[in-house]
C-alpha angles and dihedrals in degrees: 000000000000116000112264098232130183088248092057092049090049092050093050092047092050091049096045109021091229124144124269095254092046090051093048093048093047091050092049090051092047094047092245095308105140096196092049089048090053091049091049092049090050090052089054091050093249093121127037117236092241088056098231088179090071094061120103116260107203099147131060143104140274120235126201128193123182128176140132113341098342141066130188136192126184139172115219112196129213135176097243139029087230090067092040088060093047114115093230091052091050090051088051091052090051091049092051092049089051091049093052090046091052098054147355123254144080103331096224090056096050121105123250123213093247091058133268126050134304089250092055092048090053093048091051093054092043089056091049099046100032090228131119115246129187139181107245128191116334141173139193122201127190132193136189101193109018147047143248137243130190148190127204117189117236092253091049091233096111128046136172133191123190132194121218118187127199099045143059100231091241099125127073090239092056093047092048091048094055094043093047093051091047090052090046092053090047090055100041102035097211121204092229147335093265135000089268088067095055112101114256093234091055091051092047091052093049091048091050092051091046092051092049090052092047092051089057089063090071092223124139117288095250090053090048089057091052092048091050092047090052091052092050091050089050088051090055091051090052098043108036119079101226093047098045120105106259107253094223093049114017092186088080134043123241089256091052091048090054089049091051093051090046091054093048093047095043091232128118094242119179133173104229106162148007142174125207115194127182131182106256091004 
């Protein structure tokens, strides 16, 4: 029997739209044969004969759910904007956001309020509309001593949630702070909160480019290293949320803006997390 790897499960899920546990079970039963697993799922009615799950899902909507100590944001993808604007689809997106907010775990296996799982709810609407639908990128943030803010673009295809610690979000200043930062992140699309959050391969590529540019200056090697390091540091300032110039007042960084609001409010406010989710992104 072939090893049932994460890659195999991912491939089967992408080709069929089935849940993680369904994919794993089908692969175990088929001895790791993806095509046989697809055939078996089709026989059980898990996959339509015309393989809707293989169709591209470039449209959709983002759902956000915030309450208590958790916040969730998810992109639910559809084939067409017509379906994305359908009331039933929008209800589905809201249900999925609520399910992710309520508990951790594989989204398709989570329970929805109406009964059954997220995966089952998606399959039911796929059968009704004839369109493929998929859960896109998603995130769930939690906080012990803090609050959340969010921004949802007018077309509902881009959403951001931010986590502020050290306050309760009760004052107008705190609410404005969280909303402004969420809108900032929506506009600038940072790579991470700090440079530690930027993927190592991205940093390595930027450093390589910076060194190549520095070598063209013809300056001594030790100077080239300093030039390259300066370029990489500039990259971090442009691409990490806390270090970026705040869009509503570019004389300060986002981190400095948070510190200023914290000082004015008398609370130890800190931006400690965010998630930016876009349909198809």
